[in-house]
Wavefront OBJ file of the C-alpha trace (Angstrom):
o trace
v 57.509 139.122 -42.210
v 53.669 138.870 -41.397
v 51.661 140.231 -44.325
v 48.283 139.684 -42.691
v 47.203 142.776 -40.191
v 47.308 141.606 -36.767
v 45.443 143.113 -33.586
v 46.923 141.960 -30.351
v 44.272 142.736 -27.828
v 45.199 140.419 -24.631
v 45.495 143.525 -22.498
v 42.743 146.040 -22.993
v 45.315 148.725 -21.591
v 47.716 147.982 -24.279
v 46.396 147.277 -27.659
v 48.935 146.578 -30.505
v 48.087 146.721 -34.397
v 50.689 145.079 -36.715
v 50.588 145.631 -40.402
v 53.745 144.833 -42.318
v 56.169 147.459 -41.365
v 53.951 149.592 -39.291
v 53.046 148.994 -35.545
v 50.534 150.860 -33.574
v 50.262 150.710 -30.061
v 47.248 152.184 -28.170
v 48.576 153.148 -24.988
v 46.110 153.092 -21.924
v 43.378 151.453 -23.989
v 40.339 153.383 -25.457
v 38.461 155.727 -23.185
v 34.796 154.819 -23.477
v 33.528 157.469 -20.908
v 31.702 160.477 -22.010
v 30.855 161.520 -25.567
v 34.313 161.124 -26.806
v 36.834 158.342 -27.732
v 40.184 159.373 -26.825
v 43.497 157.286 -27.352
v 47.115 157.781 -27.077
v 48.800 156.268 -30.133
v 52.412 155.213 -30.460
v 53.352 154.637 -34.028
v 56.759 152.863 -34.954
v 58.010 151.340 -38.051
v 60.093 147.911 -37.963
v 63.061 149.228 -40.030
v 63.532 152.092 -37.530
v 62.210 151.467 -34.007
v 64.397 154.158 -32.653
v 62.036 156.782 -33.985
v 58.628 156.646 -32.261
v 55.713 158.875 -32.960
v 53.284 159.743 -30.151
v 49.831 161.433 -30.559
v 46.887 161.923 -28.519
v 43.592 161.618 -30.544
v 39.906 161.954 -30.128
v 38.637 159.452 -32.758
v 35.450 161.428 -33.512
v 37.651 164.732 -34.189
v 38.349 164.916 -37.841
v 40.984 167.665 -37.494
v 43.057 165.697 -35.027
v 42.814 162.445 -37.391
v 44.160 164.735 -40.287
v 46.897 166.024 -38.175
v 47.949 162.536 -37.224
v 47.952 161.274 -40.849
v 49.967 164.465 -42.122
v 52.528 164.295 -39.331
v 53.015 160.526 -39.578
v 53.466 160.652 -43.276
v 56.032 163.629 -42.998
v 57.975 161.670 -40.404
v 58.417 158.275 -42.140
v 57.760 158.967 -45.920
v 58.969 162.555 -46.372
v 55.787 163.110 -48.062
v 54.454 166.890 -48.534
v 51.751 167.747 -46.307
v 48.558 169.254 -47.730
v 49.505 172.877 -46.704
v 52.437 172.550 -49.015
v 50.298 171.686 -51.912
v 49.168 174.593 -54.372
l 1 2 3 4 5 6 7 8 9 10 11 12 13 14 15 16 17 18 19 20 21 22 23 24 25 26 27 28 29 30 31 32 33 34 35 36 37 38 39 40 41 42 43 44 45 46 47 48 49 50 51 52 53 54 55 56 57 58 59 60 61 62 63 64 65 66 67 68 69 70 71 72 73 74 75 76 77 78 79 80 81 82 83 84 85 86
């Protein structure tokens, strides 16, 4: 297995980032118009490619970024979310 993170950017409309078991695909590229940076992410794990997690994200929006982290952790690691913490 490839231990070094790898970015495949041959196609600007389909960016792929591989890091160990985690595969992140940026579908449709990164929107550079306007004041926002919006992406559609598809996250998969190599040990279970049947489960894909898709998320629309404005890279400048910290709330959306936190939601992505929490939901992906719940999905793959069974980790409790911050709202479940005391």
